[in-house]
N, CA, C and O atoms as a DFTB+ gen file, in Angstrom:
496 C
 N C O
     1  1      36.052      35.842       5.511
     2  2      35.614      35.182       6.274
     3  2      34.840      34.171       6.751
     4  3      35.167      33.593       7.788
     5  1      34.041      33.927       6.256
     6  2      32.950      32.875       5.938
     7  2      34.080      31.547       5.456
     8  3      34.253      30.508       6.093
     9  1      34.806      31.967       4.066
    10  2      35.929      30.280       4.406
    11  2      36.277      29.888       5.632
    12  3      35.838      28.973       6.329
    13  1      37.117      30.682       5.823
    14  2      37.812      30.672       7.744
    15  2      36.159      29.728       8.957
    16  3      36.058      29.222      10.075
    17  1      35.708      29.866       8.365
    18  2      34.685      29.469       9.332
    19  2      34.028      28.606       9.445
    20  3      33.486      28.076      10.415
    21  1      34.063      28.289       7.702
    22  2      33.469      26.932       6.846
    23  2      34.404      25.947       7.108
    24  3      33.990      24.787       7.099
    25  1      35.488      26.134       7.323
    26  2      36.968      25.263       7.141
    27  2      37.402      24.838       9.040
    28  3      38.029      23.927       9.580
    29  1      36.856      25.744       9.406
    30  2      37.294      25.547      10.839
    31  2      35.955      24.268      11.567
    32  3      35.972      23.312      12.342
    33  1      34.827      25.092      10.649
    34  2      33.729      24.256      11.101
    35  2      33.602      22.546      10.709
    36  3      33.053      21.627      11.317
    37  1      34.187      22.572       9.725
    38  2      34.576      21.388       9.125
    39  2      35.797      20.466       9.717
    40  3      35.993      19.278       9.462
    41  1      36.278      20.998      10.251
    42  2      37.619      20.271      10.620
    43  2      37.033      20.058      12.476
    44  3      37.851      19.715      13.330
    45  1      35.487      20.339      12.846
    46  2      35.405      20.325      13.827
    47  2      34.537      19.333      14.245
    48  3      34.383      18.843      15.364
    49  1      33.997      19.108      13.199
    50  2      33.132      18.244      12.374
    51  2      33.953      16.404      12.443
    52  3      33.732      15.320      12.983
    53  1      34.835      16.962      11.622
    54  2      35.576      15.509      10.655
    55  2      36.148      15.037      13.096
    56  3      36.170      13.908      13.586
    57  1      36.408      16.147      13.729
    58  2      37.480      15.857      14.353
    59  2      36.508      15.099      15.712
    60  3      36.852      14.703      16.826
    61  1      35.193      15.128      15.017
    62  2      34.627      15.042      16.578
    63  2      33.999      13.165      16.477
    64  3      33.805      12.320      17.350
    65  1      33.784      13.147      14.332
    66  2      33.932      11.825      14.039
    67  2      34.693      11.282      14.363
    68  3      34.401      10.491      15.259
    69  1      35.765      11.298      14.021
    70  2      37.237      10.845      14.207
    71  2      37.491       9.786      15.892
    72  3      37.800       8.629      16.173
    73  1      37.046      11.349      16.805
    74  2      36.930      10.907      17.910
    75  2      35.644       9.857      18.460
    76  3      35.317      10.036      19.633
    77  1      35.404       9.511      18.212
    78  2      33.858       8.867      18.027
    79  2      34.022       6.859      18.463
    80  3      33.565       5.909      19.100
    81  1      35.378       7.497      17.188
    82  2      35.523       5.401      16.842
    83  2      35.832       4.886      18.144
    84  3      36.328       5.529      19.069
    85  1      35.616       4.098      18.145
    86  2      36.566       3.338      19.158
    87  2      37.321       2.882      18.828
    88  3      37.279       2.329      17.729
    89  1      38.833       2.866      19.896
    90  2      40.034       2.136      19.050
    91  2      40.306       0.979      19.758
    92  3      40.651       1.277      20.901
    93  1      40.298      -0.250      19.558
    94  2      40.212      -1.534      20.215
    95  2      41.896      -1.848      20.333
    96  3      42.155      -2.801      21.068
    97  1      42.866      -1.286      19.812
    98  2      44.176      -1.787      20.274
    99  2      44.310      -0.890      21.674
   100  3      45.204      -1.193      22.464
   101  1      43.745      -0.192      21.862
   102  2      43.975       0.462      22.941
   103  2      44.794      -0.452      24.475
   104  3      45.760      -0.174      25.185
   105  1      43.725      -1.698      24.447
   106  2      43.604      -2.737      25.133
   107  2      44.962      -3.619      25.077
   108  3      45.149      -4.685      25.664
   109  1      45.499      -3.208      24.578
   110  2      47.230      -4.029      24.048
   111  2      47.847      -3.626      24.838
   112  3      47.817      -2.719      25.670
   113  1      48.631      -4.612      24.434
   114  2      49.967      -4.486      25.809
   115  2      50.910      -3.745      24.963
   116  3      50.420      -3.050      24.074
   117  1      52.593      -3.796      25.141
   118  2      52.779      -2.297      25.078
   119  2      53.867      -3.184      23.323
   120  3      53.831      -2.748      22.173
   121  1      54.490      -4.165      23.726
   122  2      54.489      -5.630      22.457
   123  2      53.500      -5.068      21.298
   124  3      53.893      -4.427      20.324
   125  1      51.949      -5.468      21.606
   126  2      51.351      -4.874      20.699
   127  2      50.888      -3.372      19.699
   128  3      50.548      -3.039      18.563
   129  1      51.193      -2.775      21.191
   130  2      51.534      -1.250      20.213
   131  2      52.351      -1.244      18.897
   132  3      51.922      -1.144      17.748
   133  1      54.049      -1.415      19.473
   134  2      54.651      -1.456      18.849
   135  2      54.450      -2.080      17.358
   136  3      54.756      -1.594      16.269
   137  1      53.816      -3.351      17.687
   138  2      53.121      -3.981      16.234
   139  2      51.949      -3.154      15.301
   140  3      51.809      -3.128      14.079
   141  1      51.310      -2.614      16.185
   142  2      50.356      -1.916      15.456
   143  2      51.068      -0.290      14.629
   144  3      50.620       0.436      13.741
   145  1      52.579      -0.244      15.613
   146  2      52.953       1.153      15.083
   147  2      53.805       0.689      13.898
   148  3      53.593       0.911      12.706
   149  1      54.493       0.217      14.279
   150  2      55.047      -0.885      12.480
   151  2      54.233      -1.028      11.280
   152  3      54.331      -0.485      10.180
   153  1      53.475      -1.809      11.702
   154  2      52.418      -1.864      10.665
   155  2      51.940      -0.412       9.970
   156  3      51.960      -0.262       8.748
   157  1      51.484       0.692      10.946
   158  2      50.883       2.089      10.629
   159  2      51.936       2.822       9.736
   160  3      51.656       3.829       9.086
   161  1      53.562       2.050       9.763
   162  2      54.281       2.836       9.182
   163  2      54.339       2.216       7.711
   164  3      54.495       2.900       6.700
   165  1      54.170       0.599       7.730
   166  2      54.325       0.284       6.343
   167  2      53.097       0.373       5.677
   168  3      53.071      -0.066       4.527
   169  1      52.246       0.767       6.071
   170  2      51.159       1.017       5.149
   171  2      50.277       2.223       5.161
   172  3      49.175       2.335       4.625
   173  1      51.140       3.377       6.070
   174  2      51.211       4.551       6.344
   175  2      50.125       4.935       7.238
   176  3      49.323       4.014       7.398
   177  1      49.846       6.007       7.873
   178  2      49.106       6.495       9.356
   179  2      48.478       7.062       8.943
   180  3      48.808       8.079       8.333
   181  1      46.831       6.514       9.137
   182  2      45.569       7.254       8.353
   183  2      44.896       7.640       9.808
   184  3      45.245       7.193      10.901
   185  1      43.419       8.967       9.432
   186  2      43.418       9.338      10.954
   187  2      42.457       8.177      11.117
   188  3      41.323       8.641      11.227
   189  1      42.455       7.067      11.168
   190  2      41.238       5.712      11.280
   191  2      42.081       5.011      12.374
   192  3      41.601       4.366      13.306
   193  1      43.620       5.254      12.105
   194  2      44.792       4.934      13.232
   195  2      44.878       5.406      14.480
   196  3      45.409       4.764      15.387
   197  1      44.300       6.712      14.644
   198  2      44.439       7.805      15.599
   199  2      44.050       7.496      16.624
   200  3      42.833       7.681      16.622
   201  1      44.672       6.770      18.386
   202  2      44.771       6.962      19.252
   203  2      43.503       7.582      19.770
   204  3      43.023       8.621      19.314
   205  1      42.973       6.845      20.794
   206  2      41.878       7.681      21.760
   207  2      42.408       8.810      23.032
   208  3      41.600       9.140      23.901
   209  1      43.611       9.266      23.035
   210  2      43.789       9.615      24.009
   211  2      43.857      11.293      23.974
   212  3      44.308      11.832      22.964
   213  1      43.425      12.049      25.035
   214  2      43.260      13.261      25.425
   215  2      44.747      13.785      24.731
   216  3      44.369      14.611      23.901
   217  1      46.335      13.713      24.652
   218  2      47.059      14.465      24.795
   219  2      47.095      14.352      23.059
   220  3      47.438      15.363      22.447
   221  1      46.704      12.998      22.223
   222  2      46.977      13.348      20.863
   223  2      45.450      13.817      20.092
   224  3      45.436      14.107      18.896
   225  1      44.185      13.845      20.949
   226  2      43.810      14.756      20.668
   227  2      44.032      16.358      20.479
   228  3      43.851      16.979      19.432
   229  1      44.339      16.734      21.365
   230  2      45.086      17.982      21.693
   231  2      45.756      18.591      20.732
   232  3      45.415      19.587      20.093
   233  1      47.140      17.687      20.613
   234  2      48.064      17.927      19.786
   235  2      47.432      18.677      18.181
   236  3      47.808      19.712      17.629
   237  1      46.179      17.519      17.689
   238  2      45.946      17.552      16.735
   239  2      45.345      19.017      16.917
   240  3      45.855      19.708      16.035
   241  1      44.638      19.637      17.546
   242  2      43.400      20.504      17.343
   243  2      44.847      21.628      17.416
   244  3      45.278      21.878      16.291
   245  1      45.462      22.170      18.335
   246  2      46.683      22.528      18.058
   247  2      47.119      22.720      16.999
   248  3      46.813      23.848      16.615
   249  1      47.828      22.056      16.148
   250  2      47.635      21.983      14.712
   251  2      46.850      22.564      14.111
   252  3      47.012      23.645      13.545
   253  1      45.980      21.973      14.154
   254  2      45.436      21.975      13.002
   255  2      44.369      23.484      13.337
   256  3      43.666      23.892      12.412
   257  1      44.348      24.114      14.522
   258  2      43.788      25.742      14.865
   259  2      44.757      26.542      14.299
   260  3      44.301      27.485      13.652
   261  1      46.166      26.433      14.356
   262  2      47.358      26.812      13.425
   263  2      47.444      27.029      11.857
   264  3      47.413      28.035      11.149
   265  1      47.543      25.907      11.651
   266  2      47.054      25.450      10.011
   267  2      46.112      26.273       9.289
   268  3      46.077      26.910       8.237
   269  1      45.228      25.961      10.446
   270  2      43.678      26.829       9.276
   271  2      44.167      28.273       9.672
   272  3      44.435      29.280       9.017
   273  1      44.173      28.066      10.558
   274  2      44.630      30.456      10.341
   275  2      45.959      30.831      10.346
   276  3      46.563      31.489      11.193
   277  1      46.454      30.220       9.044
   278  2      47.408      30.999       8.244
   279  2      46.866      31.074       6.901
   280  3      46.606      30.281       5.996
   281  1      46.751      33.095       7.234
   282  2      46.174      32.839       5.673
   283  2      47.057      33.247       4.234
   284  3      46.715      33.700       3.141
   285  1      49.016      32.635       5.137
   286  2      49.203      32.697       3.518
   287  2      49.385      30.933       3.586
   288  3      50.432      30.451       3.153
   289  1      48.433      30.137       4.084
   290  2      48.169      28.640       3.304
   291  2      47.600      28.532       2.351
   292  3      47.207      29.620       1.929
   293  1      47.294      27.557       1.654
   294  2      46.199      27.527       0.068
   295  2      45.230      26.916       1.042
   296  3      45.316      26.614       2.233
   297  1      44.206      26.828       0.066
   298  2      42.684      25.842       1.061
   299  2      43.458      24.492       0.627
   300  3      42.967      23.731       1.460
   301  1      44.386      23.656      -0.163
   302  2      44.555      22.101       0.111
   303  2      45.938      22.402       1.195
   304  3      46.217      21.536       2.025
   305  1      46.507      23.292       1.136
   306  2      46.974      23.077       2.879
   307  2      46.746      22.829       3.757
   308  3      47.290      22.011       4.499
   309  1      45.347      23.857       4.014
   310  2      44.927      23.674       5.341
   311  2      43.780      22.599       5.325
   312  3      42.783      22.600       6.047
   313  1      44.137      21.623       4.299
   314  2      43.599      20.477       4.302
   315  2      44.147      19.433       4.453
   316  3      43.353      18.512       4.260
   317  1      45.193      19.082       4.724
   318  2      46.328      18.404       5.181
   319  2      45.629      17.194       6.340
   320  3      44.687      17.600       7.022
   321  1      45.992      16.076       6.493
   322  2      45.278      15.265       7.220
   323  2      46.802      15.119       8.993
   324  3      47.994      14.810       8.976
   325  1      46.377      15.303       9.528
   326  2      46.931      15.138      10.967
   327  2      46.432      14.046      11.793
   328  3      45.286      13.764      12.145
   329  1      47.795      13.383      12.068
   330  2      47.078      12.190      12.778
   331  2      48.642      12.138      13.299
   332  3      49.713      12.223      12.698
   333  1      48.226      11.925      14.960
   334  2      49.044      11.986      16.719
   335  2      48.991       9.971      16.884
   336  3      48.213       9.043      16.665
   337  1      50.114      10.167      17.307
   338  2      50.142       9.154      18.496
   339  2      51.110       9.179      19.125
   340  3      52.331       9.298      19.020
   341  1      50.246       9.025      19.904
   342  2      51.962       9.369      21.459
   343  2      52.855      10.447      21.202
   344  3      53.981      10.631      21.664
   345  1      51.990      11.351      20.148
   346  2      53.312      12.681      19.878
   347  2      53.609      12.964      18.826
   348  3      53.962      14.026      18.313
   349  1      53.406      11.544      18.307
   350  2      54.175      11.537      16.674
   351  2      53.192      11.658      15.930
   352  3      52.210      10.916      15.892
   353  1      53.508      13.078      14.974
   354  2      52.743      13.006      14.105
   355  2      53.194      12.644      12.738
   356  3      54.300      12.621      12.197
   357  1      52.251      12.429      12.435
   358  2      51.904      12.126      10.093
   359  2      51.098      12.934       9.664
   360  3      49.924      12.939      10.033
   361  1      51.651      13.864       8.699
   362  2      51.070      15.162       8.148
   363  2      50.822      14.416       6.758
   364  3      51.844      14.010       6.204
   365  1      50.052      14.267       6.354
   366  2      49.741      13.396       5.080
   367  2      48.693      14.956       3.827
   368  3      47.941      15.827       4.263
   369  1      48.990      14.782       2.738
   370  2      48.195      15.763       1.824
   371  2      48.532      16.107       0.088
   372  3      49.115      15.220      -0.536
   373  1      48.253      17.045      -0.446
   374  2      49.061      17.823      -0.887
   375  2      48.882      19.629      -0.409
   376  3      48.112      20.346       0.229
   377  1      49.912      19.708      -1.055
   378  2      49.696      21.412      -1.268
   379  2      50.619      22.171      -2.388
   380  3      51.011      21.525      -3.360
   381  1      50.950      23.510      -2.241
   382  2      51.080      23.887      -3.722
   383  2      52.115      23.992      -3.801
   384  3      52.347      24.536      -4.881
   385  1      53.427      23.692      -3.021
   386  2      54.878      24.102      -3.579
   387  2      55.414      23.670      -1.712
   388  3      54.892      23.569      -0.602
   389  1      56.987      23.515      -2.473
   390  2      57.895      23.266      -1.255
   391  2      57.386      23.856       0.013
   392  3      56.958      23.160       0.934
   393  1      57.441      25.102       0.039
   394  2      57.617      26.039       0.916
   395  2      56.217      26.313       1.866
   396  3      56.183      27.190       2.729
   397  1      54.832      25.216       1.484
   398  2      53.952      25.381       2.281
   399  2      54.058      24.352       2.817
   400  3      53.528      24.136       3.906
   401  1      54.871      23.349       2.082
   402  2      54.933      21.469       2.651
   403  2      55.901      22.263       4.200
   404  3      55.439      22.319       5.339
   405  1      56.478      22.479       4.017
   406  2      58.367      22.564       4.770
   407  2      57.674      23.782       6.066
   408  3      58.331      23.924       7.097
   409  1      55.984      24.806       5.839
   410  2      56.194      25.435       6.659
   411  2      54.901      24.896       7.470
   412  3      54.369      25.445       8.434
   413  1      54.576      23.836       6.918
   414  2      53.305      22.846       7.871
   415  2      54.206      22.653       8.448
   416  3      54.393      23.404       9.406
   417  1      55.113      21.684       8.208
   418  2      55.754      20.840       9.116
   419  2      56.405      21.247      10.218
   420  3      56.362      20.563      11.241
   421  1      57.108      22.435      10.159
   422  2      57.294      23.530      10.965
   423  2      56.453      23.957      12.195
   424  3      56.571      23.581      13.362
   425  1      55.614      24.794      11.675
   426  2      54.162      24.860      12.467
   427  2      53.431      23.402      13.660
   428  3      52.883      23.493      14.759
   429  1      53.744      22.246      12.842
   430  2      53.317      21.594      13.796
   431  2      54.432      20.862      14.459
   432  3      54.065      19.955      15.207
   433  1      55.577      21.036      14.360
   434  2      56.727      20.491      15.321
   435  2      56.254      21.600      16.705
   436  3      56.217      21.299      17.898
   437  1      55.961      22.796      16.133
   438  2      56.474      23.870      17.539
   439  2      54.736      23.086      18.281
   440  3      54.144      23.608      19.226
   441  1      54.490      22.439      17.916
   442  2      52.778      22.471      18.983
   443  2      53.315      21.595      19.884
   444  3      54.080      20.715      19.489
   445  1      52.843      21.776      21.769
   446  2      53.637      21.581      22.812
   447  2      53.134      19.490      22.849
   448  3      51.999      19.014      22.853
   449  1      54.389      18.794      22.869
   450  2      54.170      17.947      22.793
   451  2      53.997      16.358      21.688
   452  3      53.761      15.153      21.595
   453  1      54.439      17.959      20.909
   454  2      54.753      16.832      19.442
   455  2      56.540      16.478      19.896
   456  3      57.466      17.177      20.309
   457  1      56.388      15.162      19.586
   458  2      58.150      14.680      19.771
   459  2      58.445      14.491      18.492
   460  3      59.662      14.357      18.368
   461  1      57.589      14.387      16.984
   462  2      58.279      14.015      16.005
   463  2      57.524      13.735      14.548
   464  3      56.659      12.918      14.230
   465  1      58.068      14.535      13.968
   466  2      56.880      14.648      12.874
   467  2      57.606      13.830      11.449
   468  3      58.755      13.845      11.008
   469  1      56.102      13.002      10.905
   470  2      56.330      12.656       9.539
   471  2      55.811      13.445       8.613
   472  3      54.681      13.931       8.560
   473  1      56.762      13.550       7.843
   474  2      56.121      14.830       6.610
   475  2      55.978      13.933       5.322
   476  3      56.800      13.682       4.440
   477  1      54.795      13.570       5.480
   478  2      54.394      12.966       4.114
   479  2      53.539      13.784       3.115
   480  3      53.083      13.325       2.068
   481  1      53.400      14.852       3.492
   482  2      53.007      15.855       1.760
   483  2      53.662      15.896       1.106
   484  3      54.892      15.942       1.077
   485  1      52.468      15.878       0.072
   486  2      53.353      15.579      -0.915
   487  2      52.800      17.311      -1.672
   488  3      51.817      17.927      -1.261
   489  1      53.674      17.766      -2.753
   490  2      53.761      18.554      -3.651
   491  2      52.896      18.512      -4.806
   492  3      52.986      17.444      -5.412
   493  1      51.903      19.533      -5.408
   494  2      50.916      19.045      -7.114
   495  2      52.006      19.420      -7.289
   496  3      52.458      19.491      -8.431
């Protein structure tokens, strides 16, 4: 039980840190957002690309909560990076096998508000 609490605490701390950063791109026009999105896809979406809006924060929290509470996932599987931009979720990190990769993607897709899942998870 302690490892689960430790992981949950770590997740919450990282979430607060990520949420505390300001998003200069939020003041741009929709054309600017399209350019930012294209750049993110070229270089890979990271946690620093995370928009500062309530909907995306809720999506990430629900996905992380589901992943962390799944006892069938390995520690590395529970530590994948989850980024949401307007409901488009990007998953990154490493997992132990292809089954775990698909399970995490499926979990993300089932969360309300998710419109697309870009599964960039790699298998060790």
